[in-house]
C-alpha positions in Angstrom: 0.0 0.0 0.0 2.8 2.4 0.9 4.6 1.5 -2.3 1.6 2.4 -4.4 1.2 5.8 -2.8 4.9 6.5 -3.3 4.6 5.7 -7.1 1.6 8.0 -7.4 3.5 10.8 -5.9 6.4 10.3 -8.3 4.2 10.3 -11.3 2.4 13.5 -10.2 5.8 15.2 -9.9 6.9 14.1 -13.4 3.6 15.4 -14.8 4.1 18.8 -13.2 7.7 19.0 -14.7 6.4 18.1 -18.2 3.8 20.9 -18.0 6.6 23.4 -17.2 8.7 22.3 -20.3 5.9 22.9 -22.9 6.8 26.2 -24.9 4.4 29.2 -24.6 2.8 30.7 -27.6 3.5 34.5 -27.8 4.9 37.2 -30.0 8.5 36.8 -31.2 11.2 39.5 -31.1 10.4 41.8 -34.2 13.1 43.6 -36.3 13.6 45.0 -39.9 16.8 45.6 -41.9 17.5 48.6 -44.2 19.8 48.8 -47.2 20.6 51.0 -50.2 20.9 49.6 -53.7 24.0 51.8 -54.0 25.5 54.7 -52.2 26.1 57.2 -55.0 28.3 60.2 -55.0 26.6 63.4 -55.7 27.7 67.0 -55.8 26.6 69.8 -53.4 23.4 71.3 -54.8 22.4 68.0 -56.4 18.7 67.2 -56.8 17.4 63.9 -58.1 17.2 60.2 -57.7 19.9 58.4 -55.7 18.8 54.8 -55.6 16.4 52.4 -53.8 16.0 52.1 -50.1 15.0 48.4 -49.3 13.3 47.3 -46.0 13.4 43.6 -45.4 11.4 41.6 -42.8 11.4 37.9 -42.1 8.1 36.0 -41.8 7.7 36.3 -38.0 8.4 40.1 -38.1 6.0 40.6 -41.0 3.2 38.6 -39.1 3.5 41.1 -36.2 3.2 44.1 -38.5 -0.3 45.2 -37.7 -0.8 49.0 -37.4 3.0 49.6 -37.3 4.7 52.7 -38.5 8.2 54.2 -38.9 9.6 57.8 -39.8 12.5 58.6 -42.0 14.2 62.0 -41.6 16.9 63.9 -43.6 19.1 66.4 -41.6 17.5 69.7 -40.8 20.9 71.4 -40.4 22.2 72.8 -42.6 18.9 73.7 -44.2 18.2 72.8 -47.7 17.9 69.1 -47.6 14.6 67.9 -49.2 13.2 64.4 -49.4 11.2 63.6 -52.6 11.7 67.2 -54.0 9.0 66.5 -56.7 6.3 65.7 -54.1 4.2 67.9 -51.8 3.8 67.3 -48.2 1.0 64.8 -47.8 1.6 63.2 -51.2 2.1 59.4 -51.4 5.4 58.2 -52.6 5.2 56.6 -56.1 7.1 53.7 -57.7 7.3 51.7 -54.5 7.7 47.9 -55.0 6.4 45.5 -52.3 6.7 41.7 -52.1 5.1 38.8 -50.3 3.3 39.9 -47.1 3.3 43.6 -48.0 1.7 42.8 -51.4 -0.8 40.1 -50.1 -4.6 40.5 -50.2 -5.7 42.5 -47.2 -2.3 44.2 -46.7 -2.4 47.9 -46.1 0.9 49.9 -46.7 1.0 53.7 -47.0 4.2 55.8 -47.6 3.6 59.5 -47.3 5.8 62.6 -47.4 5.1 64.3 -44.0 7.4 67.2 -44.2 10.1 68.6 -46.5 12.7 66.3 -44.8 10.5 63.4 -43.7 8.4 60.6 -44.8 6.4 57.9 -43.0 5.5 54.3 -43.5 2.4 52.7 -42.0 1.7 49.0 -42.5 -0.7 46.2 -41.7 0.0 42.7 -42.9 -2.7 39.9 -43.1 -2.1 36.7 -41.1 -2.4 34.5 -44.1 -2.4 34.4 -47.9 1.4 34.8 -48.4 4.5 32.6 -48.2 5.8 32.4 -44.7 9.0 30.7 -45.9 10.2 33.9 -47.6 11.2 37.4 -46.6 9.0 40.4 -47.4 10.4 43.5 -48.9 9.5 47.2 -49.4 11.7 49.0 -52.0 11.4 52.8 -52.2 13.0 54.9 -55.0 14.6 57.7 -53.1 15.2 61.2 -54.5 16.7 64.0 -52.5 17.9 67.6 -52.8 21.3 68.4 -51.3 22.1 72.0 -50.2 25.2 73.7 -51.5 28.4 73.9 -49.5 28.1 70.5 -47.9 30.3 67.5 -48.2 30.4 63.9 -46.8 27.8 61.3 -46.0 24.1 62.0 -46.4 22.3 60.1 -43.6 18.6 59.1 -43.3 17.5 58.7 -39.7 15.0 55.9 -38.9 12.7 56.4 -35.9 10.1 53.9 -34.7 8.5 53.0 -31.3 10.1 50.1 -29.6 7.0 48.0 -30.1 7.1 48.6 -33.9 8.3 45.8 -36.2 10.3 48.6 -37.9 12.4 49.0 -34.9 15.2 49.4 -33.9 16.0 52.7 -35.8 19.3 54.3 -36.6 21.0 56.0 -39.4 21.3 54.9 -43.0 23.9 56.4 -45.4 22.0 57.0 -48.6 24.5 59.2 -50.5 27.9 60.9 -50.4 28.5 64.5 -51.4 31.8 65.1 -53.2 33.5 67.8 -55.3 32.4 68.5 -58.8 35.2 66.7 -60.6 36.1 63.9 -62.9 39.0 62.1 -64.5 40.0 62.2 -68.1 42.5 60.1 -70.1 43.5 59.2 -73.6 43.6 55.5 -74.4 46.5 55.8 -76.9 48.9 58.3 -78.6 48.5 57.4 -82.3 50.8 58.8 -84.9 49.3 61.7 -86.9 50.7 62.7 -90.3 50.3 66.0 -92.0 47.0 64.7 -93.4 45.5 64.4 -89.9 43.3 61.6 -88.7 41.8 60.0 -85.5 43.4 60.8 -82.2 43.3 58.6 -79.1 39.9 57.7 -77.7 39.2 60.1 -74.7 37.8 58.5 -71.6 35.8 60.8 -69.3 34.5 59.7 -65.8 32.5 61.6 -63.3 33.6 61.3 -59.7 30.1 62.0 -58.5 26.6 62.2 -60.1 26.1 65.5 -61.8 29.8 66.4 -61.9 29.7 67.1 -65.6 27.6 70.2 -65.8 27.7 73.8 -67.0 28.0 76.5 -64.5 27.4 80.3 -64.8 27.5 80.1 -68.5 30.7 78.1 -68.7 30.6 74.9 -70.6 31.1 71.7 -68.6 34.2 70.6 -70.6 36.6 72.4 -72.9 39.3 70.6 -74.9 41.9 72.8 -76.6 44.4 71.6 -79.2 47.9 73.2 -79.6 48.5 75.7 -82.5 48.5 74.1 -85.9 45.7 71.6 -85.1 41.9 71.8 -85.5 39.0 69.6 -84.5 37.8 68.0 -87.7 34.2 67.3 -86.7 32.0 66.6 -83.7 33.3 63.6 -81.7 31.2 60.5 -81.5 30.0 59.9 -77.9 29.6 56.4 -76.4 28.1 56.1 -72.9 29.7 53.2 -71.0 27.5 53.7 -67.9 25.5 56.4 -66.1 22.9 58.7 -67.6 24.7 62.0 -68.4 23.6 63.2 -71.8 26.4 64.5 -74.1 24.7 65.8 -77.3 26.4 67.0 -80.4 23.8 69.8 -80.5 25.3 71.0 -77.2 28.9 71.2 -78.7 30.6 74.1 -80.3 34.1 75.2 -81.6 36.1 78.3 -80.8 39.6 79.8 -81.1 39.9 79.0 -84.8 38.4 75.5 -84.2 41.2 74.6 -81.8 38.8 74.4 -78.8 36.0 72.0 -78.5 33.3 73.1 -76.0 31.0 70.5 -74.6 28.0 71.9 -72.8 25.9 69.8 -70.3 22.8 71.8 -69.4 20.7 71.0 -66.3 18.3 68.7 -68.2 21.3 66.6 -69.3 23.1 66.3 -66.0 23.5 62.8 -64.6 21.8 61.4 -61.6 24.5 58.7 -61.2 28.2 58.8 -61.9 28.8 58.4 -65.6 31.6 57.1 -67.9 31.7 58.2 -71.6 34.1 57.9 -74.5 34.8 60.4 -77.2 36.0 59.4 -80.6 37.4 62.4 -82.5 39.7 63.3 -85.4 41.8 66.4 -86.1 43.3 68.3 -89.1 46.9 69.6 -89.3 48.2 72.9 -90.5 51.8 71.9 -91.5 53.0 75.5 -91.6 52.3 75.9 -87.9 52.1 72.5 -86.2 55.2 71.4 -84.3 56.5 67.8 -84.6 56.0 65.8 -81.5 53.4 65.0 -78.9 49.9 66.5 -79.4 48.7 67.7 -76.0 45.1 68.7 -75.3 44.5 71.2 -72.5 41.5 70.4 -70.4 39.3 73.1 -68.7 35.7 74.0 -68.1 33.1 74.3 -65.3 34.0 70.8 -64.2 37.4 70.2 -62.6 39.1 67.3 -64.3 42.3 65.5 -63.4 44.7 65.7 -65.2 44.6 69.2 -66.7 46.1 68.0 -70.0 46.2 64.7 -72.0 48.4 63.5 -74.8 46.2 62.4 -77.7 48.6 61.9 -80.6 52.1 62.1 -82.0 52.6 64.4 -85.0 55.4 63.9 -87.5 56.3 63.4 -91.1 57.2 60.0 -92.6 60.7 59.8 -91.3 62.9 57.0 -89.9 65.6 57.6 -87.3 68.2 55.3 -85.5 70.1 55.4 -82.3 72.1 53.2 -80.0 69.8 51.0 -77.9 72.9 49.9 -75.9 76.7 50.0 -76.1 79.3 47.3 -75.2 83.0 47.2 -74.4 85.3 45.3 -76.8 88.9 44.2 -76.8 91.2 44.9 -79.8 92.3 41.8 -81.7 89.5 39.5 -80.5 87.3 37.9 -83.1 83.5 37.9 -83.2 82.6 40.3 -80.4 79.1 41.6 -79.7 78.5 45.3 -80.2 75.6 47.3 -78.8 72.0 47.0 -80.2 70.7 49.5 -82.7 67.2 51.0 -82.4 65.3 52.1 -85.5 62.2 54.3 -85.0 59.4 55.2 -87.3 58.0 58.7 -86.8 54.5 57.5 -87.8 53.3 54.1 -89.0 54.3 53.4 -92.6 57.6 55.5 -92.4 59.5 52.3 -93.1 59.1 51.6 -96.9 59.1 48.2 -98.4 62.4 47.4 -100.1 64.3 50.4 -98.9 67.7 49.9 -97.2 69.9 50.9 -94.3 73.7 50.6 -94.6 76.0 50.3 -91.6 79.7 51.0 -92.3 82.4 50.2 -89.7 85.5 52.3 -89.1 88.7 51.4 -90.8 90.4 48.3 -89.3 87.1 46.8 -88.1 85.1 44.1 -89.9 81.7 42.5 -89.6 81.8 39.1 -88.0 78.0 38.4 -87.7 74.9 39.9 -89.2 72.0 41.4 -87.2 68.5 40.0 -86.5 65.5 41.6 -85.0 65.2 41.5 -81.2 61.5 40.5 -80.9 61.6 41.1 -77.1 62.8 44.7 -77.4 61.1 45.7 -80.6 57.6 47.3 -80.4 54.7 47.6 -82.9 56.9 46.2 -85.7 53.9 44.5 -87.4 55.1 41.9 -89.8 58.3 43.7 -90.7 61.4 41.5 -91.5 64.9 42.3 -92.6 67.4 40.8 -95.1 71.1 41.6 -94.6 74.0 41.2 -96.9 77.7 42.2 -96.9 78.7 44.9 -99.4 82.1 44.6 -101.0 85.0 42.3 -100.2 86.5 44.1 -97.2 83.6 43.2 -94.8 83.3 46.8 -93.6 79.7 47.5 -94.9 76.4 45.7 -94.5 73.1 46.5 -96.2 69.8 45.8 -94.4 66.7 45.6 -96.6 63.2 46.1 -94.9 60.4 43.8 -96.0 56.6 43.5 -95.2 56.4 47.1 -94.1 52.6 47.5 -94.7 51.1 49.7 -92.0 47.4 49.6 -92.8 45.3 50.0 -89.6 48.4 50.6 -87.5 48.1 53.4 -84.9 51.5 53.2 -83.3 54.9 53.7 -85.1 57.3 50.7 -85.3 60.4 50.5 -83.1 62.8 47.8 -84.4 65.8 46.8 -82.3 68.6 44.9 -84.0 70.7 42.5 -82.0 73.4 39.9 -82.3 75.7 42.1 -84.4 79.4 41.1 -84.0 82.6 42.6 -85.3 86.3 41.9 -85.3 88.6 44.9 -84.6 92.3 44.9 -85.5 94.7 44.3 -82.7 95.8 47.9 -82.6 92.2 49.5 -82.9 91.1 51.4 -79.9 88.5 54.0 -79.1 84.8 54.5 -80.0 83.3 51.9 -82.4 81.3 54.5 -84.4 79.1 53.1 -87.2 78.2 55.3 -90.3 74.6 54.9 -91.4 73.2 55.5 -94.9 71.0 53.8 -97.5 67.7 54.5 -99.2 65.5 54.4 -96.1 66.7 57.9 -95.3 68.6 57.2 -92.2 72.0 59.0 -91.9 74.6 60.0 -89.4 76.8 58.1 -87.0 76.0 56.0 -84.1 78.4 54.6 -81.4 77.7 51.0 -80.5 80.8 50.2 -78.5 84.2 51.2 -77.1 87.3 49.2 -77.9 90.3 49.1 -75.6 93.7 47.4 -76.1 94.1 43.9 -74.8 97.1 44.8 -72.7 98.9 47.9 -71.2 102.7 47.9 -71.2 105.0 50.0 -69.0 108.8 50.2 -68.3 110.3 50.7 -64.8 113.1 52.9 -66.3 114.2 54.3 -69.7 118.0 54.4 -69.4 120.4 55.6 -72.1 121.8 52.9 -74.3 124.7 53.4 -76.6 124.4 52.8 -80.3 126.9 50.0 -81.3 127.3 48.4 -77.9 126.2 45.0 -76.7 124.6 43.7 -73.5 123.1 47.0 -72.3 120.7 46.6 -69.4 117.3 48.2 -69.4 114.4 48.4 -66.8 111.8 45.9 -66.1 108.8 45.6 -68.5 105.3 45.1 -67.1 102.4 43.7 -69.3 99.0 44.0 -67.7 95.8 42.6 -69.1 93.0 45.1 -69.5 90.4 42.3 -69.1 90.3 38.7 -68.2 91.4 36.3 -70.9 93.0 39.1 -72.9 96.1 36.9 -73.0 94.9 33.4 -74.1 96.4 30.0 -73.8 94.8 28.9 -77.1 95.2 30.1 -80.7 92.1 31.5 -82.4 92.5 32.5 -86.1 90.2 34.3 -88.5 88.6 32.9 -91.7 86.4 34.4 -94.5 82.8 33.2 -94.1 80.6 32.4 -97.1 78.3 35.4 -96.4 81.3 37.7 -96.6 81.8 38.2 -92.9 85.0 37.4 -91.0 84.6 34.3 -88.8 87.0 32.5 -86.5 88.1 29.1 -85.5 90.3 27.6 -82.8 93.5 25.8 -83.6 93.4 22.5 -81.8 96.5 21.5 -79.8 98.1 24.9 -80.0 99.3 27.2 -77.3 99.1 31.0 -77.4 102.4 32.8 -77.7 103.1 36.3 -76.3 105.9 38.0 -78.3 108.0 41.0 -77.3 109.6 42.4 -80.5 112.5 44.8 -80.7 113.1 47.0 -83.7 115.5 45.9 -86.5 119.1 46.3 -85.2 118.2 45.6 -81.6 118.5 42.0 -80.2 118.2 40.4 -76.8 121.4 39.4 -75.0 120.5 36.3 -73.0 117.0 35.3 -71.8 115.2 37.6 -69.4 113.3 36.4 -66.4 109.5 36.2 -66.9 107.0 36.0 -64.0 103.3 36.4 -63.4 103.1 38.8 -60.5 99.3 39.3 -60.3 96.3 37.2 -61.3 95.9 33.6 -62.3 97.4 33.6 -65.8 99.8 30.7 -66.3 102.9 30.8 -68.4 105.2 28.0 -69.5 108.6 29.1 -68.2 110.3 26.4 -70.2 108.8 28.1 -73.3 110.4 31.5 -72.6 113.0 31.9 -75.4 114.7 34.6 -77.4 115.4 34.6 -81.1 116.3 37.0 -83.9 114.2 37.5 -87.0 115.5 37.6 -90.6 115.2 41.4 -90.3 117.6 41.4 -87.3 114.7 42.1 -84.8 115.1 40.7 -81.3 112.2 38.4 -80.3 111.2 37.3 -76.8 108.7 34.4 -76.8 106.5 33.7 -73.8 104.4 30.6 -74.1 101.0 30.8 -72.3 99.7 27.6 -70.6 96.2 28.8 -69.6 94.1 32.0 -69.8 93.2 34.1 -66.7 89.9 34.5 -64.9 91.0 37.8 -63.5 93.2 40.5 -65.1 96.8 39.4 -64.7 100.2 41.0 -64.8 103.5 39.7 -66.3 106.8 41.1 -65.2 109.9 40.8 -67.5 113.2 41.5 -65.7 116.9 41.1 -66.4 116.6 42.4 -69.9 119.8 43.2 -71.8 119.9 44.5 -75.3 122.6 44.7 -78.0 122.1 47.9 -80.1 123.9 47.9 -83.5 125.1 51.0 -85.4 122.0 51.1 -87.7 119.7 52.3 -84.8 119.0 56.1 -84.9 119.3 58.3 -81.9 116.1 58.7 -79.9 113.5 56.6 -78.1 113.8 52.8 -78.3 110.5 51.0 -78.2 109.6 47.3 -77.8 106.3 46.0 -79.2 104.0 43.3 -77.8 102.1 41.0 -80.2 101.5 37.3 -80.8 98.8 34.7 -81.1 98.0 34.9 -77.4 96.6 38.4 -78.1 95.7 38.5 -81.8 92.8 36.5 -83.2 92.8 38.4 -86.5 95.6 36.5 -88.1 94.9 33.6 -90.5 95.7 30.0 -89.7 99.3 30.5 -90.8 99.7 33.5 -88.5 99.7 35.9 -91.5 98.0 39.3 -91.2 95.8 38.7 -94.2 92.7 40.6 -92.9 94.5 43.6 -91.4 97.8 43.9 -93.2 100.6 45.5 -91.2 98.6 45.6 -88.0 100.0 43.0 -85.6 101.1 45.0 -82.5 98.8 45.3 -79.5 101.0 47.8 -77.6 104.4 49.3 -77.5 106.6 50.8 -74.7 109.7 53.0 -74.7 112.3 51.2 -72.8 115.5 53.2 -73.4 116.9 56.2 -75.2 119.5 55.6 -77.9 122.4 58.0 -77.7 125.5 58.9 -79.6 127.0 56.0 -81.4 130.0 54.2 -79.8 132.8 54.6 -79.4 132.1 57.8 -77.5 133.2 58.7 -74.1 130.2 58.2 -71.9 129.9 58.3 -68.2 128.6 55.1 -66.7 128.1 54.4 -63.0 128.0 50.8 -61.6 127.3 50.0 -57.9 128.2 46.7 -56.2 127.3 45.8 -52.6 129.2 43.3 -50.6 127.2 40.1 -50.1 124.5 41.2 -52.5 123.9 39.6 -55.9 122.0 42.7 -57.0 123.8 45.6 -58.6 122.9 48.7 -60.6 124.1 50.1 -63.9 123.1 53.7 -64.3 120.3 53.1 -61.8 118.9 50.0 -63.4 119.0 47.0 -61.1 120.5 43.7 -62.4 121.4 40.4 -60.9 124.7 38.4 -60.7 125.1 34.7 -60.1 127.5 35.3 -57.2 127.8 38.0 -54.6 130.9 40.2 -54.1 133.1 39.7 -51.0 136.1 41.3 -49.3 139.3 39.3 -48.9 142.6 40.7 -47.7 141.2 44.2 -47.9 140.2 43.9 -51.5 136.7 43.5 -53.1 136.4 40.5 -55.3 133.7 40.4 -58.0 132.8 37.7 -60.5 134.9 38.2 -63.7 132.0 38.4 -66.1 130.2 41.2 -64.2 133.4 43.0 -63.3 134.4 43.1 -67.0 131.0 44.1 -68.3 130.8 46.8 -65.6 133.9 48.5 -67.1 132.6 48.2 -70.7 134.0 44.8 -71.9 131.6 43.0 -74.2 130.8 39.3 -73.6 132.7 38.2 -76.7 135.9 40.0 -75.4 136.0 38.1 -72.2 138.3 35.1 -72.9 139.2 32.1 -70.7 142.2 29.8 -71.4 144.5 27.7 -69.4 143.7 29.4 -66.1 144.0 32.8 -67.7 141.4 35.5 -68.1 141.8 37.9 -71.0 139.8 41.2 -71.2 139.8 43.2 -74.4 138.5 46.8 -74.6 139.4 49.1 -77.4 143.2 49.3 -77.6 143.8 47.6 -74.2 144.3 43.9 -73.5 144.4 42.9 -69.8 145.4 39.3 -68.8 145.1 37.9 -65.3 146.2 34.4 -64.2 144.3 32.6 -61.5 146.5 32.4 -58.4 149.0 35.0 -59.6 149.3 38.6 -58.5 150.8 39.7 -61.8 148.5 41.4 -64.3 149.6 42.1 -67.9 148.4 45.3 -69.6 149.2 45.2 -73.3 152.0 42.8 -72.3 153.4 45.0 -69.5 153.5 43.3 -66.1 151.8 45.0 -63.2 152.1 43.5 -59.7 148.8 43.5 -57.7 148.6 43.1 -53.9 146.2 40.2 -54.2 145.9 37.4 -56.8 142.7 36.4 -58.8 141.0 33.2 -57.5 138.3 30.6 -57.9 135.5 30.7 -55.4 132.4 28.5 -55.5 133.3 27.6 -59.2 133.3 31.3 -60.1 136.4 33.2 -61.2 136.7 36.2 -58.9 138.9 39.3 -59.8 140.2 42.0 -57.5 137.8 44.7 -58.9 139.8 47.8 -58.2 142.9 46.5 -60.1 140.8 45.5 -63.1 138.8 48.7 -63.2 141.8 50.9 -63.0 143.6 48.9 -65.7 140.7 49.7 -68.1 140.4 53.4 -67.2 137.6 53.3 -64.5 137.5 55.3 -61.3 136.5 53.2 -58.2 135.2 54.5 -54.8 134.6 52.6 -51.6 131.6 53.4 -49.3 132.4 51.9 -45.9 129.0 52.7 -44.4 127.0 51.0 -47.1 129.7 48.4 -47.9 129.4 49.4 -51.6 131.8 49.8 -54.4 131.0 52.5 -57.0 132.7 52.4 -60.4 132.6 55.4 -62.7 133.7 54.9 -66.3 
């Protein structure tokens, strides 16, 4: 019994809880949303339509709209705002579109202008007869008047009681007030000949509705051509968007037809920002018009940006050319690129079918490769092609013929850039690579497409006097410096004549480039100088350093190159001695630098076939030839004790053994002692332990180990004998020098012997 009562109590409690959980039927929270079809820009003082205001309600909100209302207000300050300027207070708003609940049978919606700045909506919606799965809309075409002198957002204030389904209220931005302005541009800058023609299409855009409008008797837009140009006819107007009305009947010309005046009266002003295009043509007075860009000045009641536009390019049918780029070249190198050449039409059709352009290189430069059109850099070149041939047998001139030059329909002149032009300059050509232009196309003048520098620079550390007629005369060191990497090459490249008349090149397999230092006829090398690379990564074959004499009695120093450099390198040549015969004139003595390591213009046999007589890359003055021997000439030689270096007239040289002091006397190797006092190498004789020195009319004999010296057979006793030291014959220098007429001084401080002859 107790259990049954307890179960009944539990069931009663659950029933009560279930009752509390059942939802109550009552009105739902109501709301409406407001939006503009667009927020247009208008100018101050504007009056007209601005777009549609749309009120949207969902089904539950619409069901609750029974006897509900809402007010919409424009600002009252500053004064001058008007809502629906074409309606009187109390008039119903026309053109309203309503959907679903607001358009159902039994619906009652009124929209009335209640004051100059206010309108009201009252609405009642039936409880059935419409689709409760869809939103319901009211769309109102707004029109306003904006006072002058204002700027910024125009707001419509929404006010409704809290119980209204049109609540909550707030502000809606319905328009923006901006300045009376627009933008203007030309779509292109077509070429215009003396016969005139269409200019670039002019684009005109309003920044705000009603911007393009007359004011105070001033036309909305004025377009003025420069002197020498006239508007041919009224432009054709195409409206891209908006509703501004540009009529030919509202256009006029002034200032001798240079100025086009476009009037936009109030009945043609836009109510939404507009975009129009003008297609126009002009005529040209050749006696006045200036060649160049045709610039139209923009003015009028509407402020446009920019204040001028370029609508065309005026010119006669001419063609010009200029350097598109320039490049650096090295003398003597085959097949080098030069700068690109730009060819410009003044107007389309200036390039005439079959006419030519000739390009002539300077003397001692030859064409190695013919040009082609650079399709990446060229512009508006239509279907133009070129054909190029070499003129003559010297490969100095090429002729370019222009094909397919038709320009029908073209609005922009052609720009043709020629590329891949290559030339070979002679080994001694330096300076600007200036090309002379000519031909029937009418292009003339010169254009510089490159600059050529020598492959190497050469300098001498000193320029001592050398006597004409004397052997083994020391000169200063010579330095050869590359002006660019690989100027001195380890391979041999030679030139050949191509089938098209250009000068090509090939590499000689298995060959090594040779650098040659050449003396003038009558000057030869005495011994082999020392050659070192002091800077850079050029490699020479020291075993390939040799001297020789040509059939013309020219001294030749050969330096074999193992591999080219990757950075400019420097070669130093030291220990140079020259024999100068009596055929050499007084004055500067120059050595020249040449060879296959530098010169790629020679033929396969090393002959200067293409540039006859031009084989030297550089030259350097190394000495001054003075009065022929025998002439009394002062010479100063300085030896230092313990030092293999000595100087002759300030030029440093090297011995194979150092001087030393023994028994108070300075001993010097016989060869250097004899040469220091003017004895030539062939007059230093060795026989049976005797040394014989011959100079002019004196013969001096010294026996190793003996202190007796014979001068022309007369015995003279020395205080020390000659001796052998480290396999070198050493002579007491003072005795030898004095025997041959030299003066000797000892410098104790510097441990140096100075001999003056």
